[in-house]
N, C-alpha and C positions, 0 to 999 in steps of 0.2 A: 697829333701825334708828337709834336714839340713838348708839351705839358707832360707827357708820359715817357719822354726820351726813346720814342720808336725812331728807326732811321727810315724803313721801308716797308712797302705793304705787304711783305711777309710777316714782319714784326708786328704790322697791325693787326693783321688776320690771327695771328697766336695770340695775342692781347684779348682781343674779340672773343676766341673761343673759348680762352681760360675764364673770362667772365661768365659766359653763356655755361661754362661747365659748372661754375661754383652753384649758379642760381638752379640748375637742373638736378645738381647733388642733394642742394637742400630739399628739394622736393622729391627725393628718393626715386631720381631717374639718373639715367647715365647717357654721357653724348655719345653720338656715333656720326662718323662722317666720312666722305670718299677721301682718298690719299691727298687731297691738295692740303690737308689741315695738318700735313706733315711738314709743310714750309713754314720756315721762322718758328718752329718749336712745338712740342706734341703736348696737349693738356696730359695730365698725369693718368688720368683713367680712363681716357677716349679708347673708343673703339674705331678702328680704320677699315675701310671697305677698299681694297686697290680693284682699279679698273686698267692701269697703265702696265701690269706686267710685274714679273718677279721682283725687279730691282727695287722697286718701291715698296713692295710688302718688306724685303730684306730690310729696308731703311728703318722701317716702323718697327720692325722686331727689334733691331738693334737699338732702338730708342726707350725699349722697355714695354712697346705697345702690344 
């Protein structure tokens, strides 16, 4: 985490999701995940499935999801 300048587990999760998204996009696939992927920053083309209620869906849509 230190090498990438990540300060907490939320940023680590976002870093990981963005790396996986890049690999999937290169293979013509899209990333999809539960609303936890909103924590720490959302991957640009991610699809978010909300299971924790309206407030989380609104958060994703305001981030461009």
